[in-house]
VMD Tcl script that builds the backbone (N, CA, C; Angstrom):
set m [mol new atoms 435]
animate dup $m
set s [atomselect $m all]
$s set {name element resname resid chain x y z} {
  {N N MET 1 A -20.274 89.565 67.089}
  {CA C MET 1 A -20.147 90.690 68.071}
  {C C MET 1 A -21.121 91.427 68.601}
  {N N GLY 2 A -21.728 92.430 69.071}
  {CA C GLY 2 A -22.213 93.558 69.443}
  {C C GLY 2 A -22.358 94.719 69.961}
  {N N PHE 3 A -22.807 95.631 69.406}
  {CA C PHE 3 A -22.783 96.605 69.430}
  {C C PHE 3 A -23.716 97.671 70.293}
  {N N SER 4 A -23.730 98.819 70.452}
  {CA C SER 4 A -24.010 99.904 71.073}
  {C C SER 4 A -24.170 101.318 70.257}
  {N N VAL 5 A -25.109 101.916 70.515}
  {CA C VAL 5 A -25.060 103.059 70.056}
  {C C VAL 5 A -24.216 104.149 71.567}
  {N N GLY 6 A -24.720 104.176 72.552}
  {CA C GLY 6 A -24.529 104.370 73.682}
  {C C GLY 6 A -25.159 105.423 74.092}
  {N N VAL 7 A -25.114 106.598 74.716}
  {CA C VAL 7 A -25.749 107.128 75.464}
  {C C VAL 7 A -25.523 108.850 75.188}
  {N N LEU 8 A -26.139 109.469 75.263}
  {CA C LEU 8 A -26.149 110.715 74.815}
  {C C LEU 8 A -24.932 111.041 75.675}
  {N N ASP 9 A -24.219 112.240 75.189}
  {CA C ASP 9 A -22.162 112.008 75.408}
  {C C ASP 9 A -22.720 113.961 75.258}
  {N N HIS 10 A -23.578 114.458 74.503}
  {CA C HIS 10 A -23.289 116.568 74.356}
  {C C HIS 10 A -24.272 116.669 73.232}
  {N N PHE 11 A -25.370 117.667 73.460}
  {CA C PHE 11 A -26.000 118.742 72.568}
  {C C PHE 11 A -25.312 119.732 72.163}
  {N N ASN 12 A -25.190 120.433 71.013}
  {CA C ASN 12 A -24.767 121.419 70.601}
  {C C ASN 12 A -25.927 122.511 70.100}
  {N N ILE 13 A -25.376 123.439 70.736}
  {CA C ILE 13 A -26.786 125.331 69.736}
  {C C ILE 13 A -25.309 125.818 69.595}
  {N N ARG 14 A -26.251 126.217 68.743}
  {CA C ARG 14 A -25.388 127.287 67.462}
  {C C ARG 14 A -26.019 128.541 68.092}
  {N N THR 15 A -25.567 129.673 68.428}
  {CA C THR 15 A -26.864 131.158 69.016}
  {C C THR 15 A -25.947 132.336 68.882}
  {N N ARG 16 A -26.575 133.447 68.676}
  {CA C ARG 16 A -26.303 134.875 68.005}
  {C C ARG 16 A -26.463 135.601 70.066}
  {N N ASN 17 A -26.733 134.614 70.538}
  {CA C ASN 17 A -26.294 135.496 72.244}
  {C C ASN 17 A -26.195 134.536 73.012}
  {N N LEU 18 A -25.315 134.235 73.620}
  {CA C LEU 18 A -24.359 133.229 74.005}
  {C C LEU 18 A -24.617 133.978 75.405}
  {N N ALA 19 A -24.120 135.058 76.157}
  {CA C ALA 19 A -24.137 135.367 77.159}
  {C C ALA 19 A -25.555 134.995 78.042}
  {N N ASP 20 A -26.664 135.477 77.609}
  {CA C ASP 20 A -28.150 134.573 77.587}
  {C C ASP 20 A -28.014 133.851 77.957}
  {N N THR 21 A -27.489 132.817 76.849}
  {CA C THR 21 A -27.372 131.292 77.083}
  {C C THR 21 A -26.889 130.639 78.191}
  {N N VAL 22 A -25.962 131.172 78.261}
  {CA C VAL 22 A -24.742 131.252 78.922}
  {C C VAL 22 A -25.176 131.076 80.807}
  {N N ARG 23 A -26.212 132.168 80.723}
  {CA C ARG 23 A -26.715 132.548 82.125}
  {C C ARG 23 A -27.566 131.877 82.167}
  {N N PHE 24 A -28.814 131.381 80.969}
  {CA C PHE 24 A -30.094 130.214 81.130}
  {C C PHE 24 A -29.206 128.806 81.976}
  {N N TYR 25 A -28.114 128.366 81.055}
  {CA C TYR 25 A -27.848 126.711 81.595}
  {C C TYR 25 A -27.129 127.048 83.137}
  {N N GLU 26 A -26.812 128.233 83.746}
  {CA C GLU 26 A -26.259 128.290 84.604}
  {C C GLU 26 A -27.664 128.694 85.824}
  {N N GLU 27 A -28.129 129.531 86.067}
  {CA C GLU 27 A -28.896 129.928 86.610}
  {C C GLU 27 A -29.965 129.470 86.525}
  {N N ILE 28 A -30.617 129.477 85.369}
  {CA C ILE 28 A -32.048 128.044 85.479}
  {C C ILE 28 A -31.901 126.747 85.666}
  {N N LEU 29 A -30.858 126.244 84.900}
  {CA C LEU 29 A -30.696 124.761 84.821}
  {C C LEU 29 A -29.281 124.321 86.266}
  {N N GLY 30 A -29.127 125.277 86.267}
  {CA C GLY 30 A -27.579 124.716 87.490}
  {C C GLY 30 A -26.710 124.347 86.677}
  {N N LEU 31 A -26.255 123.957 85.552}
  {CA C LEU 31 A -24.965 123.462 85.093}
  {C C LEU 31 A -23.929 124.516 84.941}
  {N N GLU 32 A -22.585 123.892 84.965}
  {CA C GLU 32 A -21.495 125.169 85.177}
  {C C GLU 32 A -20.849 125.218 84.601}
  {N N LYS 33 A -20.424 126.418 83.505}
  {CA C LYS 33 A -19.817 126.733 82.754}
  {C C LYS 33 A -17.879 126.594 83.101}
  {N N GLY 34 A -17.821 125.664 82.309}
  {CA C GLY 34 A -15.991 124.829 82.453}
  {C C GLY 34 A -15.441 124.995 81.251}
  {N N ALA 35 A -14.398 124.615 81.456}
  {CA C ALA 35 A -13.475 124.024 80.585}
  {C C ALA 35 A -13.994 123.559 78.975}
  {N N ARG 36 A -13.068 124.240 77.946}
  {CA C ARG 36 A -13.373 124.402 76.416}
  {C C ARG 36 A -12.144 124.478 75.857}
  {N N PRO 37 A -12.080 123.434 74.542}
  {CA C PRO 37 A -10.480 123.068 74.146}
  {C C PRO 37 A -11.256 124.689 73.165}
  {N N ASN 38 A -9.645 125.159 73.177}
  {CA C ASN 38 A -9.196 126.251 72.188}
  {C C ASN 38 A -9.283 126.299 70.890}
  {N N PHE 39 A -10.771 126.388 70.521}
  {CA C PHE 39 A -11.282 126.412 69.447}
  {C C PHE 39 A -11.012 127.815 68.980}
  {N N ALA 40 A -11.080 127.943 67.639}
  {CA C ALA 40 A -10.918 128.907 66.842}
  {C C ALA 40 A -12.424 129.661 66.718}
  {N N PHE 41 A -12.862 129.350 67.486}
  {CA C PHE 41 A -14.400 129.947 67.474}
  {C C PHE 41 A -15.239 130.099 68.616}
  {N N PRO 42 A -15.475 131.503 69.019}
  {CA C PRO 42 A -15.905 131.685 70.480}
  {C C PRO 42 A -17.103 130.195 70.829}
  {N N GLY 43 A -17.223 130.207 72.277}
  {CA C GLY 43 A -18.870 129.521 72.899}
  {C C GLY 43 A -17.753 128.971 74.075}
  {N N ALA 44 A -19.043 128.362 74.697}
  {CA C ALA 44 A -18.801 127.977 75.665}
  {C C ALA 44 A -19.320 126.115 75.993}
  {N N TRP 45 A -18.673 125.734 76.799}
  {CA C TRP 45 A -19.232 124.267 77.483}
  {C C TRP 45 A -19.758 124.776 78.442}
  {N N MET 46 A -20.979 123.727 79.029}
  {CA C MET 46 A -21.783 123.426 80.287}
  {C C MET 46 A -21.780 122.510 80.870}
  {N N TYR 47 A -21.365 122.508 81.913}
  {CA C TYR 47 A -21.296 121.251 82.487}
  {C C TYR 47 A -22.536 120.203 83.999}
  {N N SER 48 A -22.914 119.154 83.696}
  {CA C SER 48 A -23.724 119.246 85.034}
  {C C SER 48 A -22.855 117.345 85.323}
  {N N GLU 49 A -22.816 117.612 86.044}
  {CA C GLU 49 A -22.070 116.583 87.603}
  {C C GLU 49 A -20.778 116.105 86.885}
  {N N GLY 50 A -19.843 117.298 86.236}
  {CA C GLY 50 A -18.625 116.822 86.014}
  {C C GLY 50 A -18.474 116.795 84.366}
  {N N LYS 51 A -19.289 116.664 84.144}
  {CA C LYS 51 A -19.981 116.191 82.502}
  {C C LYS 51 A -20.149 117.167 81.707}
  {N N ALA 52 A -19.453 117.702 79.889}
  {CA C ALA 52 A -19.909 118.704 79.101}
  {C C ALA 52 A -20.901 118.564 78.695}
  {N N VAL 53 A -21.929 118.783 78.607}
  {CA C VAL 53 A -22.826 118.063 78.444}
  {C C VAL 53 A -24.281 119.204 77.152}
  {N N VAL 54 A -23.683 120.217 77.504}
  {CA C VAL 54 A -24.037 121.532 76.081}
  {C C VAL 54 A -22.698 122.025 75.946}
  {N N HIS 55 A -23.049 122.168 74.278}
  {CA C HIS 55 A -21.514 122.400 73.665}
  {C C HIS 55 A -22.596 124.014 73.425}
  {N N LEU 56 A -21.989 125.342 73.444}
  {CA C LEU 56 A -22.399 126.353 73.173}
  {C C LEU 56 A -21.620 126.963 71.924}
  {N N VAL 57 A -22.071 127.399 70.834}
  {CA C VAL 57 A -20.649 128.624 69.846}
  {C C VAL 57 A -21.991 129.004 69.462}
  {N N ASP 58 A -20.303 130.603 69.864}
  {CA C ASP 58 A -21.027 131.785 69.492}
  {C C ASP 58 A -21.143 132.360 67.817}
  {N N ILE 59 A -22.267 132.528 67.030}
  {CA C ILE 59 A -21.987 132.632 66.075}
  {C C ILE 59 A -22.486 133.942 65.919}
  {N N SER 60 A -22.329 134.681 66.734}
  {CA C SER 60 A -22.448 136.362 66.374}
  {C C SER 60 A -22.053 137.328 65.398}
  {N N ARG 61 A -20.692 136.786 65.100}
  {CA C ARG 61 A -19.653 137.039 64.844}
  {C C ARG 61 A -19.611 136.407 63.103}
  {N N THR 62 A -20.270 135.836 62.671}
  {CA C THR 62 A -20.444 135.155 61.344}
  {C C THR 62 A -21.710 136.222 60.544}
  {N N GLU 63 A -22.069 134.946 59.367}
  {CA C GLU 63 A -23.316 135.271 58.753}
  {C C GLU 63 A -24.372 134.338 58.665}
  {N N GLU 64 A -24.381 133.421 59.221}
  {CA C GLU 64 A -25.308 132.214 59.772}
  {C C GLU 64 A -26.042 132.735 60.326}
  {N N ALA 65 A -27.740 132.412 59.870}
  {CA C ALA 65 A -28.632 132.337 60.608}
  {C C ALA 65 A -29.129 131.819 62.117}
  {N N GLN 66 A -29.775 132.880 62.966}
  {CA C GLN 66 A -30.301 132.152 63.957}
  {C C GLN 66 A -31.484 131.230 63.617}
  {N N LYS 67 A -31.105 130.038 63.982}
  {CA C LYS 67 A -32.766 129.423 63.827}
  {C C LYS 67 A -33.519 129.405 65.033}
  {N N PRO 68 A -34.648 130.065 64.776}
  {CA C PRO 68 A -35.356 130.120 66.056}
  {C C PRO 68 A -36.095 129.277 66.824}
  {N N ASP 69 A -35.799 128.455 66.318}
  {CA C ASP 69 A -36.264 127.375 67.466}
  {C C ASP 69 A -35.099 125.944 67.458}
  {N N SER 70 A -35.472 124.322 67.868}
  {CA C SER 70 A -34.334 123.678 67.498}
  {C C SER 70 A -34.347 122.627 66.707}
  {N N GLY 71 A -35.296 123.392 65.382}
  {CA C GLY 71 A -35.570 122.663 64.480}
  {C C GLY 71 A -35.793 121.378 64.090}
  {N N VAL 72 A -35.121 120.874 63.462}
  {CA C VAL 72 A -36.386 118.856 63.423}
  {C C VAL 72 A -36.447 118.625 64.627}
  {N N VAL 73 A -35.398 119.097 65.638}
  {CA C VAL 73 A -34.719 117.853 67.199}
  {C C VAL 73 A -36.298 118.892 68.283}
  {N N HIS 74 A -37.159 118.228 68.696}
  {CA C HIS 74 A -38.433 118.240 68.993}
  {C C HIS 74 A -37.620 119.031 70.549}
  {N N HIS 75 A -36.696 118.099 71.188}
  {CA C HIS 75 A -37.039 118.956 72.777}
  {C C HIS 75 A -35.311 117.588 73.005}
  {N N VAL 76 A -34.260 118.076 74.081}
  {CA C VAL 76 A -33.786 117.404 74.326}
  {C C VAL 76 A -33.820 116.887 75.980}
  {N N ALA 77 A -33.826 115.677 76.431}
  {CA C ALA 77 A -33.786 115.570 78.078}
  {C C ALA 77 A -32.995 114.839 78.609}
  {N N PHE 78 A -33.063 115.249 79.809}
  {CA C PHE 78 A -32.169 114.962 81.208}
  {C C PHE 78 A -32.176 114.097 81.855}
  {N N ALA 79 A -31.554 112.864 82.227}
  {CA C ALA 79 A -32.868 112.421 83.582}
  {C C ALA 79 A -31.817 113.354 84.749}
  {N N SER 80 A -32.779 113.725 85.863}
  {CA C SER 80 A -32.716 114.669 87.035}
  {C C SER 80 A -32.999 114.091 88.062}
  {N N HIS 81 A -32.828 114.727 88.577}
  {CA C HIS 81 A -33.061 114.195 90.324}
  {C C HIS 81 A -33.241 116.026 91.509}
  {N N GLY 82 A -34.666 115.841 91.956}
  {CA C GLY 82 A -34.955 117.397 92.696}
  {C C GLY 82 A -36.110 117.978 91.828}
  {N N PHE 83 A -36.869 117.417 91.756}
  {CA C PHE 83 A -38.403 118.061 90.927}
  {C C PHE 83 A -38.446 119.015 92.163}
  {N N ASP 84 A -38.889 118.808 92.939}
  {CA C ASP 84 A -39.744 120.190 94.250}
  {C C ASP 84 A -38.874 121.483 93.517}
  {N N GLY 85 A -37.190 121.277 94.038}
  {CA C GLY 85 A -36.443 122.351 93.325}
  {C C GLY 85 A -36.343 122.716 92.487}
  {N N MET 86 A -36.133 122.091 91.172}
  {CA C MET 86 A -36.152 122.473 90.061}
  {C C MET 86 A -37.619 123.368 90.311}
  {N N LYS 87 A -38.753 122.768 90.185}
  {CA C LYS 87 A -39.838 123.925 90.217}
  {C C LYS 87 A -39.427 125.027 90.601}
  {N N LYS 88 A -39.370 125.199 92.582}
  {CA C LYS 88 A -39.195 126.295 92.719}
  {C C LYS 88 A -38.525 127.097 92.442}
  {N N ARG 89 A -37.095 126.524 91.831}
  {CA C ARG 89 A -36.287 127.379 91.304}
  {C C ARG 89 A -36.884 128.658 89.841}
  {N N LEU 90 A -37.479 127.210 89.343}
  {CA C LEU 90 A -37.956 128.183 87.738}
  {C C LEU 90 A -38.927 129.104 88.229}
  {N N GLU 91 A -40.179 128.735 89.309}
  {CA C GLU 91 A -41.074 129.868 89.805}
  {C C GLU 91 A -39.953 131.220 90.323}
  {N N SER 92 A -39.358 131.419 91.284}
  {CA C SER 92 A -38.382 132.102 91.484}
  {C C SER 92 A -37.445 132.948 90.511}
  {N N LYS 93 A -37.252 132.318 89.150}
  {CA C LYS 93 A -36.425 132.954 88.298}
  {C C LYS 93 A -37.782 133.367 87.182}
  {N N GLY 94 A -38.946 133.534 87.677}
  {CA C GLY 94 A -40.224 133.810 86.640}
  {C C GLY 94 A -40.480 132.671 85.344}
  {N N MET 95 A -39.610 132.409 85.057}
  {CA C MET 95 A -39.318 130.940 83.858}
  {C C MET 95 A -40.890 130.212 84.368}
  {N N ALA 96 A -41.336 130.524 82.442}
  {CA C ALA 96 A -42.542 129.885 82.095}
  {C C ALA 96 A -42.251 128.207 81.910}
  {N N TYR 97 A -42.973 127.049 82.438}
  {CA C TYR 97 A -42.158 125.439 82.102}
  {C C TYR 97 A -43.897 124.584 82.432}
  {N N ASP 98 A -43.654 124.052 82.087}
  {CA C ASP 98 A -44.657 122.738 81.781}
  {C C ASP 98 A -43.967 121.707 82.757}
  {N N SER 99 A -45.096 120.927 83.377}
  {CA C SER 99 A -45.343 119.583 84.753}
  {C C SER 99 A -45.818 118.872 84.222}
  {N N ARG 100 A -45.463 117.523 84.274}
  {CA C ARG 100 A -46.573 116.722 83.901}
  {C C ARG 100 A -46.004 114.854 84.455}
  {N N GLN 101 A -47.010 114.037 84.865}
  {CA C GLN 101 A -46.825 112.657 85.510}
  {C C GLN 101 A -46.798 112.188 84.048}
  {N N VAL 102 A -45.907 111.181 83.321}
  {CA C VAL 102 A -46.299 110.808 82.488}
  {C C VAL 102 A -47.282 109.491 82.861}
  {N N PRO 103 A -48.400 109.888 81.483}
  {CA C PRO 103 A -49.868 108.621 82.071}
  {C C PRO 103 A -49.406 107.226 82.527}
  {N N GLY 104 A -49.688 106.799 83.232}
  {CA C GLY 104 A -49.472 104.976 83.285}
  {C C GLY 104 A -48.003 104.516 83.991}
  {N N GLY 105 A -47.291 106.102 84.369}
  {CA C GLY 105 A -45.799 105.373 84.295}
  {C C GLY 105 A -45.599 106.318 85.660}
  {N N ASP 106 A -43.947 105.812 86.620}
  {CA C ASP 106 A -42.953 106.626 87.593}
  {C C ASP 106 A -42.607 107.515 87.375}
  {N N LEU 107 A -43.027 108.354 85.993}
  {CA C LEU 107 A -41.931 109.496 85.601}
  {C C LEU 107 A -42.629 110.822 85.709}
  {N N TRP 108 A -42.085 111.539 86.489}
  {CA C TRP 108 A -42.277 113.344 86.326}
  {C C TRP 108 A -41.283 114.077 85.449}
  {N N GLN 109 A -42.160 115.085 84.632}
  {CA C GLN 109 A -41.143 115.678 83.441}
  {C C GLN 109 A -41.706 117.455 84.226}
  {N N ILE 110 A -40.509 117.887 83.440}
  {CA C ILE 110 A -40.503 119.612 83.738}
  {C C ILE 110 A -40.042 119.936 82.123}
  {N N PHE 111 A -41.133 120.594 81.931}
  {CA C PHE 111 A -40.528 121.030 80.419}
  {C C PHE 111 A -40.002 122.564 79.993}
  {N N VAL 112 A -38.963 123.282 79.804}
  {CA C VAL 112 A -38.764 124.726 79.573}
  {C C VAL 112 A -38.401 124.879 78.590}
  {N N ASN 113 A -37.789 126.339 78.173}
  {CA C ASN 113 A -37.409 126.503 76.528}
  {C C ASN 113 A -36.112 127.550 77.034}
  {N N ASP 114 A -35.156 127.534 76.701}
  {CA C ASP 114 A -33.279 128.081 76.622}
  {C C ASP 114 A -33.883 129.620 75.856}
  {N N PRO 115 A -33.254 130.463 76.036}
  {CA C PRO 115 A -33.179 131.827 75.204}
  {C C PRO 115 A -33.265 131.475 73.412}
  {N N ASN 116 A -32.839 130.352 73.155}
  {CA C ASN 116 A -32.486 130.094 72.030}
  {C C ASN 116 A -34.160 129.043 71.403}
  {N N GLY 117 A -34.958 128.927 72.240}
  {CA C GLY 117 A -35.827 128.344 71.587}
  {C C GLY 117 A -35.842 126.808 71.971}
  {N N VAL 118 A -34.908 126.343 72.493}
  {CA C VAL 118 A -34.372 124.682 72.437}
  {C C VAL 118 A -35.398 123.871 73.691}
  {N N MET 119 A -36.096 123.522 73.408}
  {CA C MET 119 A -37.345 122.771 74.645}
  {C C MET 119 A -36.610 121.670 75.556}
  {N N ILE 120 A -36.058 121.492 76.731}
  {CA C ILE 120 A -35.552 120.934 77.772}
  {C C ILE 120 A -35.907 120.371 78.524}
  {N N GLU 121 A -36.265 119.201 78.150}
  {CA C GLU 121 A -37.020 117.965 79.248}
  {C C GLU 121 A -36.321 117.432 80.099}
  {N N LEU 122 A -37.098 117.878 81.637}
  {CA C LEU 122 A -36.098 117.026 82.811}
  {C C LEU 122 A -37.096 116.005 83.260}
  {N N ASN 123 A -36.349 114.562 83.315}
  {CA C ASN 123 A -37.400 113.889 84.172}
  {C C ASN 123 A -37.000 113.200 85.001}
  {N N TYR 124 A -37.890 112.918 85.819}
  {CA C TYR 124 A -37.573 112.390 87.587}
  {C C TYR 124 A -38.636 111.206 87.586}
  {N N GLU 125 A -37.454 110.255 88.141}
  {CA C GLU 125 A -38.293 109.013 88.662}
  {C C GLU 125 A -38.947 109.569 89.906}
  {N N ALA 126 A -40.116 109.512 89.940}
  {CA C ALA 126 A -41.338 109.765 91.179}
  {C C ALA 126 A -40.826 109.008 92.285}
  {N N ALA 127 A -40.106 107.696 92.295}
  {CA C ALA 127 A -39.979 107.088 93.225}
  {C C ALA 127 A -38.440 107.125 94.115}
  {N N LYS 128 A -38.147 108.129 93.529}
  {CA C LYS 128 A -36.613 108.593 94.123}
  {C C LYS 128 A -36.990 110.444 94.639}
  {N N GLU 129 A -37.710 110.625 94.179}
  {CA C GLU 129 A -38.365 112.050 94.621}
  {C C GLU 129 A -39.078 112.078 96.360}
  {N N GLN 130 A -38.368 113.188 96.976}
  {CA C GLN 130 A -38.835 112.885 98.214}
  {C C GLN 130 A -40.231 113.293 98.549}
  {N N SER 131 A -40.960 114.325 97.888}
  {CA C SER 131 A -42.370 114.741 98.189}
  {C C SER 131 A -43.440 113.478 98.118}
  {N N GLY 132 A -43.016 112.434 97.348}
  {CA C GLY 132 A -43.999 111.535 96.931}
  {C C GLY 132 A -45.103 112.191 96.452}
  {N N ALA 133 A -45.464 113.698 96.524}
  {CA C ALA 133 A -46.471 113.686 95.586}
  {C C ALA 133 A -46.650 113.761 93.899}
  {N N ALA 134 A -47.561 113.551 93.426}
  {CA C ALA 134 A -47.812 113.742 91.985}
  {C C ALA 134 A -46.975 115.651 91.789}
  {N N PRO 135 A -47.007 115.627 90.410}
  {CA C PRO 135 A -46.366 117.281 90.627}
  {C C PRO 135 A -47.902 117.957 90.038}
  {N N ALA 136 A -47.657 119.131 90.208}
  {CA C ALA 136 A -48.740 120.097 90.628}
  {C C ALA 136 A -48.260 120.322 88.946}
  {N N MET 137 A -49.701 120.201 87.942}
  {CA C MET 137 A -49.541 120.785 86.515}
  {C C MET 137 A -49.722 122.520 86.727}
  {N N ARG 138 A -48.543 122.921 85.274}
  {CA C ARG 138 A -48.467 124.316 85.177}
  {C C ARG 138 A -47.915 124.219 83.864}
  {N N THR 139 A -48.750 125.006 82.949}
  {CA C THR 139 A -48.985 125.410 81.193}
  {C C THR 139 A -48.714 126.431 81.657}
  {N N ASP 140 A -47.487 126.825 80.358}
  {CA C ASP 140 A -47.641 128.187 80.274}
  {C C ASP 140 A -47.235 128.601 78.789}
  {N N ASP 141 A -47.955 128.130 77.425}
  {CA C ASP 141 A -47.916 128.265 76.439}
  {C C ASP 141 A -46.592 127.899 76.028}
  {N N MET 142 A -46.092 126.343 76.787}
  {CA C MET 142 A -45.015 125.814 76.081}
  {C C MET 142 A -45.471 124.981 74.725}
  {N N GLY 143 A -46.493 124.975 74.450}
  {CA C GLY 143 A -47.004 123.595 73.418}
  {C C GLY 143 A -47.362 122.420 73.464}
  {N N ALA 144 A -47.989 121.820 72.759}
  {CA C ALA 144 A -47.588 120.482 73.007}
  {C C ALA 144 A -46.554 119.483 73.263}
  {N N ARG 145 A -46.556 118.775 73.561}
  {CA C ARG 145 A -45.248 117.287 73.771}
  {C C ARG 145 A -45.450 116.458 72.939}
}
mol reanalyze $m
mol bondsrecalc $m
mol representation Tube
mol addrep $m
């Protein structure tokens, strides 16, 4: 009998800065804050297309140290659409980002960091994007991928 790990359900961020983290995922990435179980600890769930894909836990009232980045996890990726629209959104918000085309492939990418240093990778299938033009590169000290 076969088995499958399946697809990524969500990722969890432990933050001392819940308000700015929620704001980033809402205002920068366009996710929506939504329903969350009544856990004994504060936090927020951020939704994309009706699915809670980012779980935030507020650690500001604890002794837990805030990690300066995403630890051993290098980045988290989303299959996305609207490449040009996202670039315009990031630029209008003054967000540093890096965009590129995967060499030899039909995949465009945008990389941006959340307020906790978690790198978010947004992947776009070039064939599904309306502009048809390869992404203009912009690198703002985001580091090597």
